[in-house]
RODO-2510 file (C-alpha; in nm, 4 decimals, decimal comma):
residues 606
     n   res          X          Y          Z
     1     m    -9,1921     3,2783     1,5904
     2     a    -9,0338     3,4447     1,3047
     3     q    -8,7939     3,1930     1,1229
     4     m    -8,4257     3,2383     1,0753
     5     p    -8,2749     3,3345     0,7419
     6     s    -8,0690     3,0418     0,5697
     7     t    -7,7080     3,1071     0,6173
     8     g    -7,6067     2,8449     0,3534
     9     r    -7,5293     2,5830     0,6100
    10     r    -7,7227     2,3881     0,8176
    11     t    -7,7423     2,5233     1,2033
    12     r    -7,8195     2,3560     1,5110
    13     r    -8,1335     2,4430     1,7554
    14     t    -8,1337     2,3293     2,1372
    15     q    -8,5157     2,2446     2,0690
    16     t    -8,6285     1,9290     1,9806
    17     h    -8,9165     1,8443     1,7046
    18     t    -9,1810     1,6299     1,6065
    19     y    -9,3549     1,5297     1,3004
    20     e    -9,7473     1,5663     1,1707
    21     g    -9,9626     1,4752     0,8985
    22     t   -10,0239     1,1669     0,7086
    23     g    -9,9576     1,3157     0,3539
    24     e    -9,6761     1,2392     0,0940
    25     r    -9,4688     1,5173     0,2551
    26     i    -9,4623     1,6021     0,6295
    27     a    -9,4125     1,9361     0,7746
    28     a    -9,2232     1,9971     1,0730
    29     s    -9,3825     2,1852     1,3844
    30     h    -9,1662     2,2962     1,6554
    31     s    -9,2162     2,3501     2,0124
    32     s    -8,9863     2,5218     2,2406
    33     a    -9,1714     2,4379     2,5502
    34     a    -9,0697     2,0687     2,5445
    35     p    -8,6978     2,0092     2,5955
    36     r    -8,7038     1,6648     2,5319
    37     r    -8,8727     1,4097     2,2463
    38     p    -9,1930     1,2335     2,3715
    39     a    -9,1496     0,9187     2,4921
    40     v    -9,1792     0,6229     2,2285
    41     t    -9,3505     0,3022     2,2903
    42     r    -9,3325    -0,0585     2,1332
    43     a    -9,6886     0,0271     1,9291
    44     s    -9,4926     0,3280     1,7478
    45     t    -9,2517     0,3060     1,5282
    46     a    -8,8904     0,4528     1,4872
    47     r    -8,9132     0,7926     1,3272
    48     q    -9,0188     0,7694     0,9680
    49     p    -8,8167     0,9081     0,6560
    50     m    -9,0079     1,2520     0,5391
    51     g    -9,1733     1,1773     0,2276
    52     r    -9,3171     0,8250     0,2964
    53     s    -9,6584     0,7297     0,2392
    54     e    -9,9087     0,5503     0,4575
    55     e    -9,9204     0,2265     0,2919
    56     l    -9,5444     0,1953     0,3320
    57     r    -9,5892     0,2499     0,7048
    58     e    -9,8280    -0,0046     0,7401
    59     r    -9,5804    -0,2553     0,5766
    60     q    -9,3239    -0,1648     0,8059
    61     r    -9,5766    -0,2139     1,0854
    62     a    -9,6479    -0,5276     0,9655
    63     y    -9,3067    -0,6411     0,9078
    64     q    -9,2148    -0,5415     1,2961
    65     q    -9,5040    -0,7073     1,4309
    66     t    -9,4109    -1,0113     1,2447
    67     y    -9,0322    -1,0590     1,3339
    68     r    -8,8870    -1,0568     1,6632
    69     q    -8,8098    -0,6673     1,8042
    70     p    -8,4468    -0,6050     1,9258
    71     e    -8,4249    -0,5294     2,2892
    72     p    -8,4646    -0,1491     2,3485
    73     q    -8,1140    -0,0092     2,4093
    74     e    -7,9973     0,3302     2,5470
    75     r    -8,0107     0,6121     2,2958
    76     r    -7,7259     0,7959     2,3502
    77     f    -7,7745     1,0615     2,0451
    78     r    -8,0333     1,3526     2,0472
    79     q    -8,0972     1,5469     1,7274
    80     p    -8,1172     1,9183     1,7646
    81     v    -8,3766     2,1291     1,5799
    82     d    -8,2380     2,2274     1,2364
    83     t    -8,5220     2,4407     1,0638
    84     n    -8,3506     2,4353     0,7163
    85     a    -8,2684     2,0792     0,6699
    86     v    -8,4743     1,8487     0,5058
    87     y    -8,3179     1,5331     0,6769
    88     d    -8,1533     1,4891     1,0207
    89     d    -7,7611     1,3955     0,9443
    90     f    -7,6097     1,4273     1,2640
    91     d    -7,6852     1,3418     1,6147
    92     v    -7,5494     1,4888     1,9318
    93     y    -7,4565     1,2346     2,1965
    94     d    -7,6635     1,2642     2,4992
    95     r    -7,6350     1,0685     2,8189
    96     d    -8,0213     1,0933     2,9188
    97     a    -8,1720     1,0062     2,6097
    98     r    -8,4680     0,7576     2,6187
    99     k    -8,4691     0,4119     2,5278
   100     v    -8,5514     0,3564     2,1378
   101     y    -8,5854     0,0610     1,9308
   102     s    -8,3516     0,0402     1,6420
   103     g    -8,4907    -0,1252     1,3213
   104     g    -8,6246    -0,0321     0,9802
   105     g    -8,3484     0,0609     0,7053
   106     n    -8,3322     0,3200     0,4339
   107     y    -8,3998     0,1077     0,1560
   108     k    -8,4033     0,3562    -0,0963
   109     r    -8,0246     0,4583    -0,0147
   110     r    -7,9283     0,1361    -0,0397
   111     d    -8,0657     0,0706    -0,3355
   112     q    -7,8862     0,3882    -0,4998
   113     h    -7,5485     0,2629    -0,3386
   114     n    -7,5819    -0,0904    -0,4944
   115     g    -7,6500     0,0788    -0,8318
   116     l    -7,3443     0,3089    -0,8123
   117     w    -7,1018     0,0289    -0,7556
   118     a    -7,2534    -0,1873    -1,0417
   119     v    -7,1791     0,1361    -1,2664
   120     v    -6,7988     0,1436    -1,1446
   121     i    -6,7484    -0,2589    -1,1907
   122     f    -6,8903    -0,2184    -1,5104
   123     i    -6,6581     0,0331    -1,6343
   124     c    -6,3845    -0,1481    -1,5028
   125     l    -6,4313    -0,4526    -1,6652
   126     l    -6,4934    -0,2594    -1,9798
   127     f    -6,1414    -0,0657    -1,9703
   128     t    -5,9842    -0,4045    -1,8822
   129     g    -6,1210    -0,5464    -2,1934
   130     a    -6,0303    -0,3044    -2,4007
   131     i    -5,6609    -0,3385    -2,2943
   132     g    -5,6991    -0,7020    -2,3394
   133     l    -5,8037    -0,6203    -2,7275
   134     f    -5,5216    -0,4479    -2,8000
   135     l    -5,2280    -0,6617    -2,5941
   136     a    -5,3506    -1,0164    -2,7205
   137     p    -5,2117    -1,0113    -3,0534
   138     q    -4,8688    -0,8690    -2,9488
   139     l    -4,8282    -1,1617    -2,6818
   140     l    -5,0234    -1,4423    -2,8733
   141     g    -4,8434    -1,3813    -3,2194
   142     w    -5,1893    -1,3419    -3,4087
   143     q    -5,3943    -1,0738    -3,5390
   144     y    -5,7640    -0,9435    -3,6323
   145     a    -5,8715    -0,9369    -3,9544
   146     t    -6,0277    -0,5985    -3,9076
   147     m    -5,7745    -0,4547    -3,6859
   148     p    -5,4349    -0,2911    -3,8226
   149     n    -5,1247    -0,4242    -3,6345
   150     c    -4,9966    -0,1896    -3,3608
   151     a    -4,7367    -0,1545    -3,0699
   152     f    -4,6354     0,0618    -2,8341
   153     v    -4,3493     0,3339    -2,8607
   154     n    -4,2817     0,5738    -2,5742
   155     g    -4,6409     0,5566    -2,4336
   156     s    -4,7633     0,5875    -2,7867
   157     v    -4,9838     0,3628    -2,9911
   158     i    -4,8481     0,3050    -3,3655
   159     t    -5,0592     0,1269    -3,5908
   160     m    -4,9272    -0,0571    -3,9265
   161     d    -5,1595    -0,2168    -4,1845
   162     q    -5,1002    -0,5446    -4,3877
   163     a    -4,9052    -0,4366    -4,6261
   164     r    -4,6919    -0,2461    -4,4193
   165     y    -4,6385    -0,5605    -4,1892
   166     d    -4,5631    -0,7916    -4,4638
   167     n    -4,2828    -0,5416    -4,5660
   168     y    -4,1769    -0,5454    -4,2078
   169     k    -4,1355    -0,9270    -4,2103
   170     e    -3,9494    -0,9312    -4,5053
   171     y    -3,6687    -0,6382    -4,3390
   172     r    -3,7085    -0,7891    -4,0143
   173     q    -3,5759    -1,1684    -4,1872
   174     y    -3,3424    -0,9579    -4,3618
   175     m    -3,1970    -0,7954    -4,0756
   176     e    -3,1367    -1,1422    -3,8924
   177     n    -2,8892    -1,2646    -4,1441
   178     d    -2,5659    -1,3333    -3,9701
   179     t    -2,3459    -1,1481    -4,2492
   180     f    -2,2078    -0,8151    -4,2492
   181     f    -2,4286    -0,5714    -4,4342
   182     p    -2,3458    -0,3612    -4,7492
   183     g    -2,1320    -0,0551    -4,7137
   184     v    -1,9122    -0,1821    -4,4395
   185     y    -1,5667    -0,1788    -4,4808
   186     v    -1,2387    -0,2424    -4,2746
   187     d    -0,8943    -0,1837    -4,3888
   188     g    -1,0564    -0,1128    -4,7469
   189     v    -1,2166    -0,4755    -4,7679
   190     h    -1,5987    -0,4696    -4,8595
   191     l    -1,7388    -0,7208    -4,6144
   192     a    -2,0977    -0,7094    -4,7239
   193     g    -2,2526    -1,0666    -4,7174
   194     m    -1,9263    -1,1805    -4,5408
   195     s    -1,9803    -1,4335    -4,2365
   196     m    -1,7256    -1,3473    -3,9578
   197     d    -1,4798    -1,6364    -4,0482
   198     q    -1,4912    -1,4980    -4,4202
   199     a    -1,4410    -1,1658    -4,2865
   200     r    -1,1683    -1,2525    -4,0580
   201     q    -0,9698    -1,4050    -4,3322
   202     a    -1,0250    -1,1615    -4,5598
   203     v    -0,8726    -0,8848    -4,3575
   204     g    -0,5824    -1,0635    -4,2145
   205     q    -0,4824    -1,1136    -4,5948
   206     v    -0,4279    -0,7700    -4,6639
   207     g    -0,2707    -0,6658    -4,3431
   208     a    -0,3140    -0,3173    -4,1454
   209     l    -0,3051     0,0068    -4,3527
   210     g    -0,0165     0,1542    -4,2924
   211     g     0,1981    -0,1554    -4,2306
   212     g     0,3249    -0,2639    -3,8759
   213     d     0,7363    -0,1915    -3,9611
   214     f     0,9108     0,0817    -3,7562
   215     a     1,2358     0,1590    -3,6657
   216     i     1,3639     0,3806    -3,3744
   217     t     1,7480     0,4716    -3,3444
   218     v     1,9034     0,5307    -3,0101
   219     n     2,1994     0,7376    -3,0213
   220     i     2,3643     0,7823    -2,6691
   221     g     2,7182     0,9487    -2,7122
   222     n     2,9155     0,7658    -2,9887
   223     k     2,7147     0,4738    -2,9360
   224     s     2,3672     0,3649    -3,1401
   225     w     2,0834     0,0906    -3,1114
   226     s     1,7919     0,0057    -3,3313
   227     i     1,4623    -0,0911    -3,1575
   228     d     1,2548    -0,1970    -3,4670
   229     s     0,9788    -0,4334    -3,5962
   230     g     1,2146    -0,7188    -3,6373
   231     k     1,2599    -0,7305    -3,2315
   232     v     0,9270    -0,6276    -3,0909
   233     p     0,6182    -0,8790    -3,1390
   234     m     0,2983    -0,6992    -3,2588
   235     t    -0,0474    -0,7944    -3,2157
   236     r    -0,3195    -0,6854    -3,4445
   237     n    -0,7030    -0,5742    -3,3251
   238     v    -0,8855    -0,8093    -3,6172
   239     d    -1,1422    -0,9110    -3,3827
   240     q    -1,2246    -0,5994    -3,2107
   241     v    -1,3057    -0,4255    -3,5104
   242     l    -1,4920    -0,6959    -3,6864
   243     s    -1,6989    -0,6895    -3,3486
   244     q    -1,7427    -0,3279    -3,4002
   245     a    -1,8198    -0,3678    -3,7940
   246     y    -2,0921    -0,6259    -3,7437
   247     a    -2,2836    -0,4426    -3,4724
   248     l    -2,3527    -0,1641    -3,7517
   249     g    -2,7542    -0,2061    -3,8177
   250     r    -2,7647    -0,4515    -3,4994
   251     s    -2,7314    -0,1936    -3,2103
   252     n    -2,9522     0,0943    -3,1346
   253     t    -2,8591     0,4433    -2,9529
   254     t    -3,0394     0,6409    -2,7058
   255     a    -3,1098     0,9200    -2,9587
   256     i    -3,4511     0,7752    -3,0124
   257     r    -3,5737     0,8186    -2,6578
   258     g    -3,9000     1,0375    -2,6336
   259     t    -3,9657     0,9860    -3,0400
   260     r    -4,1992     0,7915    -3,2130
   261     v    -3,9003     0,5864    -3,3759
   262     t    -3,8938     0,2161    -3,2836
   263     p    -3,5477     0,0447    -3,2310
   264     f    -3,6127    -0,1848    -3,5310
   265     q    -3,6896     0,1370    -3,7501
   266     e    -3,3516     0,2974    -3,6086
   267     r    -3,1449    -0,0138    -3,6804
   268     l    -3,3251    -0,0119    -4,0594
   269     n    -3,2418     0,3193    -4,0824
   270     t    -2,8849     0,2769    -3,9995
   271     v    -2,8547    -0,0395    -4,2691
   272     a    -3,0177     0,2257    -4,5338
   273     n    -2,7603     0,5059    -4,4498
   274     l    -2,4911     0,2453    -4,5227
   275     q    -2,5918     0,2373    -4,8824
   276     t    -2,5194     0,5953    -4,9560
   277     a    -2,2506     0,6782    -4,6502
   278     p    -2,0329     0,3663    -4,6134
   279     v    -1,8387     0,3059    -4,3012
   280     s    -1,4965     0,2372    -4,2966
   281     l    -1,2882     0,0949    -4,0184
   282     t    -0,9337     0,0412    -3,9594
   283     t    -0,7188    -0,2155    -3,7495
   284     s    -0,4271    -0,1029    -3,5398
   285     l    -0,1155    -0,2774    -3,4468
   286     t    -0,0060    -0,3020    -3,0607
   287     y     0,3463    -0,3376    -3,0027
   288     d     0,4735    -0,5499    -2,7077
   289     k     0,5544    -0,3036    -2,4626
   290     a     0,7264    -0,5495    -2,2458
   291     t     1,0094    -0,6421    -2,5140
   292     i     1,0443    -0,2615    -2,5715
   293     r     1,1086    -0,2143    -2,1795
   294     q     1,3856    -0,5297    -2,2026
   295     l     1,5369    -0,3125    -2,4933
   296     t     1,5573     0,0232    -2,3212
   297     d     1,6794    -0,1386    -2,0083
   298     s     1,9653    -0,3118    -2,1697
   299     i     2,0609     0,0305    -2,3502
   300     a     2,0519     0,1816    -1,9997
   301     a     2,2546    -0,0947    -1,8445
   302     f     2,5205    -0,0498    -2,0829
   303     v     2,5403     0,3202    -2,0574
   304     n     2,4963     0,3416    -1,6513
   305     r     2,8111     0,2596    -1,5032
   306     d     2,9475     0,3875    -1,1238
   307     p     3,2552     0,5910    -1,1379
   308     v     3,5716     0,4422    -1,0414
   309     n     3,7360     0,5893    -0,7244
   310     a     4,1224     0,6240    -0,7188
   311     s     4,3101     0,3689    -0,5019
   312     v     4,6459     0,2933    -0,3384
   313     a     4,7890     0,0282    -0,5982
   314     t     5,1293    -0,0321    -0,4165
   315     f     5,3114     0,0967    -0,0979
   316     d     5,6853     0,0045    -0,0763
   317     f     5,7495    -0,0636     0,2805
   318     n     6,1266     0,0133     0,2485
   319     t     6,0602     0,3687     0,1048
   320     r     5,7209     0,4580     0,2343
   321     g     5,6301     0,5268    -0,0810
   322     f     5,2767     0,4785    -0,2468
   323     t     5,1354     0,4370    -0,6084
   324     f     4,7820     0,5040    -0,6752
   325     n     4,5525     0,3471    -0,9482
   326     s     4,3540     0,6525    -1,1379
   327     d     4,0069     0,7382    -1,0493
   328     s     3,7584     0,7551    -1,3551
   329     p     3,4115     0,8955    -1,3815
   330     g     3,0675     0,7060    -1,4543
   331     s     2,7510     0,7958    -1,6637
   332     y     2,4129     0,7622    -1,6302
   333     i     2,0754     0,7479    -1,8040
   334     d     1,7109     0,7481    -1,7048
   335     g     1,6034     0,3883    -1,8413
   336     d     1,2143     0,5100    -1,7564
   337     a     1,2477     0,8187    -1,9438
   338     l     1,3970     0,6594    -2,2512
   339     y     1,0991     0,3884    -2,2727
   340     d     0,8496     0,6631    -2,2431
   341     q     1,0248     0,8385    -2,5173
   342     v     1,0350     0,5463    -2,7635
   343     i     0,6675     0,4255    -2,6891
   344     a     0,5551     0,8068    -2,7447
   345     m     0,6894     0,8067    -3,0635
   346     l     0,5305     0,4858    -3,1605
   347     e     0,2093     0,6147    -3,0681
   348     g     0,2217     0,9359    -3,2384
   349     g     0,3086     0,7705    -3,5682
   350     q     0,6748     0,8492    -3,5700
   351     k     0,7849     0,4892    -3,6961
   352     y     1,0994     0,5774    -3,8338
   353     a     1,2557     0,8224    -3,5890
   354     t     1,5921     0,8883    -3,3784
   355     v     1,5999     0,9232    -3,0156
   356     v     1,9568     1,1331    -2,9043
   357     v     2,0048     1,1167    -2,4925
   358     e     2,2732     1,2760    -2,3408
   359     p     2,4259     1,0798    -2,0430
   360     q     2,4747     1,2305    -1,7326
   361     i     2,8318     1,2253    -1,5994
   362     v     2,9218     1,1123    -1,2546
   363     l     3,2543     1,1931    -1,1344
   364     a     3,4525     1,0094    -0,8947
   365     s     3,4196     1,0782    -0,5002
   366     v     3,7929     1,0201    -0,4687
   367     t     4,0466     1,1070    -0,7122
   368     k     4,4385     1,0357    -0,7529
   369     a     4,5658     1,3449    -0,6570
   370     e     4,3186     1,3540    -0,3189
   371     l     4,5127     1,0242    -0,2665
   372     m     4,8437     1,1581    -0,3195
   373     n     4,7607     1,4455    -0,0747
   374     s     4,5998     1,2536     0,1507
   375     f     4,8092     0,9066     0,2033
   376     k     5,0691     0,9408     0,4577
   377     k     5,2035     0,8281     0,7894
   378     i     4,8788     0,8252     1,0328
   379     s     5,0888     0,7221     1,3743
   380     s     5,3860     0,6089     1,4804
   381     y     5,5131     0,4610     1,8287
   382     t     5,8424     0,3513     1,9605
   383     t     5,9324     0,1590     2,2571
   384     e     6,3033     0,0963     2,3930
   385     t     6,4203    -0,2599     2,4603
   386     t     6,6488    -0,4243     2,7175
   387     s     7,0144    -0,5500     2,7067
   388     n     6,8794    -0,8982     2,6689
   389     s     7,0073    -1,0102     2,3455
   390     n     6,7702    -1,3333     2,3559
   391     r     6,4825    -1,1041     2,3977
   392     n     6,5746    -0,8507     2,1447
   393     t     6,6035    -1,1201     1,8803
   394     n     6,2606    -1,2112     1,9991
   395     v     6,1358    -0,8523     1,9393
   396     m     6,3067    -0,8212     1,6174
   397     l     6,1556    -1,1500     1,4762
   398     s     5,7848    -1,0593     1,5696
   399     a     5,8265    -0,7223     1,4482
   400     a     5,9502    -0,8545     1,1194
   401     a     5,6327    -1,1034     1,1318
   402     i     5,4242    -0,8061     1,1167
   403     n     5,5588    -0,5867     0,8915
   404     g     5,4470    -0,5257     0,5339
   405     t     5,0950    -0,6171     0,6396
   406     t     4,7942    -0,4548     0,4801
   407     v     4,4658    -0,4259     0,6641
   408     l     4,1755    -0,3970     0,4177
   409     p     3,8558    -0,1665     0,5319
   410     g     3,6641    -0,3947     0,7810
   411     e     3,9113    -0,6363     0,8037
   412     t     4,0310    -0,7406     1,1759
   413     f     4,4366    -0,7693     1,2302
   414     s     4,5479    -1,0781     1,4487
   415     f     4,8876    -1,0639     1,6250
   416     n     4,8769    -1,4353     1,6815
   417     r     4,7889    -1,5201     1,3231
   418     a     5,0579    -1,2788     1,1875
   419     t     5,3261    -1,4102     1,3924
   420     g     5,2039    -1,7743     1,4382
   421     q     5,3138    -1,9660     1,7392
   422     r     5,6800    -1,8576     1,8661
   423     t     5,8927    -2,1428     1,8130
   424     a     6,2838    -2,2297     1,7963
   425     e     6,2512    -2,3256     1,4464
   426     k     6,1285    -1,9885     1,3890
   427     g     6,4861    -1,8389     1,5702
   428     y     6,2877    -1,7636     1,8725
   429     l     6,5073    -1,7855     2,2072
   430     p     6,4302    -1,8455     2,5533
   431     a     6,3860    -1,5186     2,7315
   432     a     6,2088    -1,3693     3,0597
   433     a     5,8098    -1,4106     3,0401
   434     i     5,5397    -1,3858     3,2818
   435     a     5,3570    -1,7030     3,4317
   436     g     5,1918    -1,7789     3,7142
   437     g     5,3171    -1,4513     3,8879
   438     q     5,6350    -1,5479     3,8238
   439     s     5,9136    -1,4187     3,5645
   440     i     6,0372    -1,7259     3,3935
   441     d     6,2131    -1,7901     3,0822
   442     e     6,0209    -1,9415     2,7836
   443     i     6,0666    -1,9613     2,3888
   444     g     5,9800    -1,6245     2,2611
   445     g     5,9606    -1,4185     2,5784
   446     g     5,9699    -1,0615     2,5468
   447     v     5,7234    -1,0501     2,2042
   448     c     5,4861    -0,8588     2,4181
   449     q     5,6714    -0,5352     2,3899
   450     t     5,6105    -0,5916     2,0135
   451     s     5,2244    -0,6269     2,0555
   452     s     5,2303    -0,3475     2,3139
   453     t     5,3806    -0,1479     2,0459
   454     l     5,1435    -0,2058     1,7856
   455     f     4,8642    -0,1411     2,0174
   456     n     4,9748     0,2534     2,1021
   457     a     5,0473     0,2944     1,7121
   458     v     4,6999     0,1811     1,5997
   459     a     4,4737     0,3365     1,8771
   460     r     4,6601     0,6550     1,7474
   461     a     4,5346     0,5749     1,3920
   462     n     4,1894     0,5779     1,4997
   463     m     4,1418     0,1802     1,4854
   464     e     3,8878    -0,0126     1,6792
   465     i     4,0563    -0,2003     1,9388
   466     v     3,8790    -0,5603     1,9526
   467     d     4,0738    -0,7593     2,2134
   468     r     4,3643    -0,6356     2,4460
   469     s     4,4494    -0,7536     2,7687
   470     p     4,7249    -0,6077     3,0313
   471     h     5,0145    -0,7847     3,1840
   472     a     4,9795    -0,9344     3,5226
   473     w     5,1863    -0,6510     3,6318
   474     p     5,3041    -0,2954     3,4843
   475     s     5,5865    -0,3146     3,2517
   476     n     5,8802    -0,0782     3,2349
   477     y     5,8580    -0,0268     2,8752
   478     v     5,5358     0,1381     2,8442
   479     d     5,3402     0,3418     3,1264
   480     k     5,0513     0,1429     3,3092
   481     g     4,7271     0,0844     3,0970
   482     l     4,9073     0,1057     2,7658
   483     d     5,0385    -0,2390     2,7321
   484     a     4,9071    -0,5638     2,5561
   485     t     5,0061    -0,8857     2,6355
   486     v     4,9770    -1,1819     2,4334
   487     n     5,0459    -1,5607     2,4950
   488     w     4,9715    -1,8329     2,2510
   489     p     4,7156    -1,9433     2,1703
   490     n     4,4827    -1,7629     2,4112
   491     l     4,5977    -1,4312     2,4797
   492     d     4,5661    -1,2049     2,1489
   493     f     4,5862    -0,8655     2,0049
   494     k     4,3248    -0,7433     1,8128
   495     f     4,2132    -0,4294     1,6067
   496     k     3,9657    -0,3554     1,3285
   497     n     4,0125    -0,1249     1,0167
   498     t     3,7191     0,0889     1,0675
   499     s     3,8256     0,3251     0,8190
   500     d     3,7138     0,3560     0,4392
   501     w     4,0803     0,2615     0,3022
   502     p     4,3505     0,0285     0,3755
   503     i     4,6321     0,1015     0,6095
   504     f     4,9823    -0,0093     0,6061
   505     i     5,1673    -0,1606     0,8844
   506     v     5,5509    -0,0770     0,9303
   507     a     5,7342    -0,2285     1,1799
   508     y     6,1101    -0,2850     1,2499
   509     y     6,4009    -0,3028     1,5181
   510     e     6,6783    -0,0937     1,5230
   511     k     6,9120    -0,0024     1,7944
   512     r     6,7754    -0,1600     2,0842
   513     k     6,4226     0,0248     1,9824
   514     v     6,0804    -0,1187     1,8344
   515     t     5,9031     0,1114     1,6131
   516     v     5,5671     0,0390     1,4566
   517     e     5,4289     0,3067     1,2224
   518     i     5,0536     0,3296     1,0313
   519     y     5,0407     0,4663     0,6750
   520     g     4,7024     0,5295     0,5084
   521     m     4,4432     0,8175     0,4640
   522     s     4,5047     1,0703     0,7182
   523     l     4,2674     1,1696     1,0171
   524     g     4,2321     1,4960     0,8522
   525     d     4,4075     1,8289     0,8363
   526     g     4,5318     1,9115     1,2089
   527     v     4,3924     1,6133     1,3649
   528     s     4,6053     1,3976     1,5728
   529     i     4,5365     1,1364     1,8686
   530     d     4,6953     1,0475     2,1653
   531     l     4,6936     0,8003     2,4553
   532     t     4,7388     0,8621     2,8365
   533     s     4,6709     0,6635     3,1486
   534     k     4,5868     0,7698     3,4941
   535     v     4,5913     0,5517     3,8443
   536     t     4,2869     0,5530     4,0377
   537     y     4,3623     0,2956     4,2977
   538     t     4,6562     0,1456     4,4632
   539     s     4,6604    -0,1691     4,6925
   540     d     5,0079    -0,2177     4,8885
   541     p     5,1264    -0,5775     4,9541
   542     p     5,1414    -0,7270     5,3026
   543     r     5,4703    -0,6380     5,4897
   544     e     5,5419    -0,9816     5,6115
   545     p     5,6313    -1,2607     5,3161
   546     k     5,4681    -1,5741     5,2685
   547     y     5,6562    -1,8596     5,3032
   548     v     5,5622    -2,2022     5,1581
   549     l     5,7474    -2,5544     5,2125
   550     n     5,9635    -2,6937     4,9161
   551     p     6,0889    -3,0359     5,0024
   552     e     6,2890    -3,0108     4,6664
   553     l     6,4939    -2,7520     4,8106
   554     a     6,8324    -2,8135     4,9827
   555     p     6,7785    -2,8412     5,3427
   556     g     6,8205    -2,5260     5,4995
   557     e     6,7617    -2,3195     5,1548
   558     q     6,5165    -2,0284     5,0812
   559     k     6,4247    -1,8906     4,7564
   560     t     6,2129    -1,5826     4,6718
   561     t     5,9570    -1,7123     4,4076
   562     i     5,7281    -1,3996     4,3819
   563     q     5,8620    -1,0503     4,4711
   564     a     5,5965    -0,8280     4,6726
   565     r     5,4473    -0,6013     4,4027
   566     k     5,1660    -0,3328     4,4325
   567     g     4,8078    -0,3504     4,2793
   568     y     4,6706    -0,0567     4,0177
   569     e     4,3480     0,0159     3,8773
   570     v     4,4501     0,2364     3,5619
   571     d     4,1869     0,4283     3,3313
   572     t     4,3270     0,4888     2,9857
   573     y     4,1974     0,7886     2,7658
   574     k     4,1892     0,8487     2,3980
   575     i     4,2338     1,2291     2,3410
   576     w     4,1591     1,4238     2,0157
   577     y     4,3743     1,6994     1,8980
   578     q     4,2938     1,9748     1,6556
   579     n     4,5996     2,1822     1,5665
   580     g     4,7436     2,1069     1,9458
   581     q     4,4292     2,1631     2,0991
   582     e     4,2437     1,8982     2,2816
   583     v     3,8807     1,8933     2,1697
   584     k     3,7656     1,5601     2,2756
   585     r     3,8392     1,3054     2,5121
   586     e     3,7038     0,9389     2,5852
   587     t     3,7758     0,6309     2,8229
   588     l     3,9623     0,3575     2,6179
   589     f     4,0037     0,0870     2,9082
   590     k     4,0210     0,0296     3,2447
   591     s     4,3002    -0,1850     3,3420
   592     t     4,3546    -0,3907     3,6691
   593     y     4,6848    -0,5041     3,7713
   594     r     4,6946    -0,7162     4,0890
   595     m     4,8883    -0,6970     4,4212
   596     y     5,1188    -0,9959     4,5040
   597     q     5,2665    -1,0707     4,8255
   598     e     5,6355    -1,1838     4,8807
   599     t     5,6771    -1,5498     4,8713
   600     i     5,9558    -1,7324     4,9952
   601     e     6,0081    -2,1062     4,9108
   602     y     6,2222    -2,2848     5,1892
   603     n     6,3240    -2,6689     5,3174
   604     d     6,4260    -2,6786     5,6651
   605     y     6,4796    -3,0489     5,6701
   606     y     6,8655    -3,1394     5,7406
***
């Protein structure tokens, strides 16, 4: 059979092979007829490596006979024929393989592996020892007699001979002094050889270069203010600058990265350069900005003032004439802007400068001319009295009590407080009044007509009605729902001035009429207010009177104490007009007048 040419890689054949011969090298013979490897007995040894001598095989057989052989195990691999391979390096799994004995070792390969590991370990130990030779002087502080000083700089080894090392120690001792190096100046003072305390004292004696005096003048209108160094505390950054000067030659930069320059050499070069290129530093003054802020705020507070509106000075209740206080404008400056301007000048070195500020003029929102045109009679209301002189006297006295009253903005007026208790000592007389559903005479009877007239006047002046009550039954001097009863001290009539201006009350009795006028700021051009009412429900009294026994009456006497009166529910409306046209209507009150059954008292005992 012809042999296949080698393809450069080991090929597998399906035939098994056996070995023949006993020489130093055994040639392989192939047989394609046998599909499996011949059976191996215990007398035969395991497959021998090629090239083994007969003596070695004999030694192996003696070894196997001397020591107990392992139990046969199932061989799971078969080795195909490789015609081009010297050794069989790969096995293929075979479930039908025969039982073989394992044993014997490849002593030659083991010796080769052990020798290779020994070489690797030796090289590692040699490399570690070399590193130790370089690092030991650096870590322990001693040096070899025949080896120069060395150091690692950016991954490179730099060596130094003994002379250079001695110079290094000398320079290092010099660099470790706690004094300033020559060539360092602060505010013109040479700090060479000085300690930090000595330098601080020397620099403090000369003062900051350029001095710290300043004077800023602020002109506003015809007024001037000065912000100067005598009013503003200052601090000088001596310690900060001295620390910066002391760091010269004692700190490193990032410029030496990637170079062979050591940090110590960089610092040494910095100190050497100071001899030919001195460094001069200067201190600076910091102004107390809080004090400057206080000064500018005080200037702004002086200049800034609110405008003064015109106001009513007096009102003559007899002539109905007003006098007014004049208005005056205000002024304003921005205190923050003034502060920023002063700080910018100081930080920019303008220590002697002038700041000119033009104040903003703020006009009054109400002028005297406007008040003269706007203050007038807002509303007026008049009711007619009766022919009862006592009652008319009471109406006249109560009208005089409220006449001349000024109600300021936000103030609440009280009728009872204005008149006080209506007593005989004040001139009030007995007159008809309502009490318990009956009309009886009491001191001050009839003053409800004055309070009702006032109610109609102030409601038409757009005042807020705070407290108002209707009578027990409708009055004959005003329409239903337009009255306001009072009775000391419980029932009161109150209103509040909700406008921005004072109002003035003029009230008087004349020719059996009582009139109340309200003066103040007008409601607007062509604007007026009126009141009206509407009965929404009426209840009739019973036809039959109610009889009540009164033993105090004369026998057989009868007296009607309560007249029959209808009851009413009334809505009161507040109507706004613009040039005579209704523009708004709102419900002001809902009033209830109770129904009364006629009541007759009698005494039938004789």
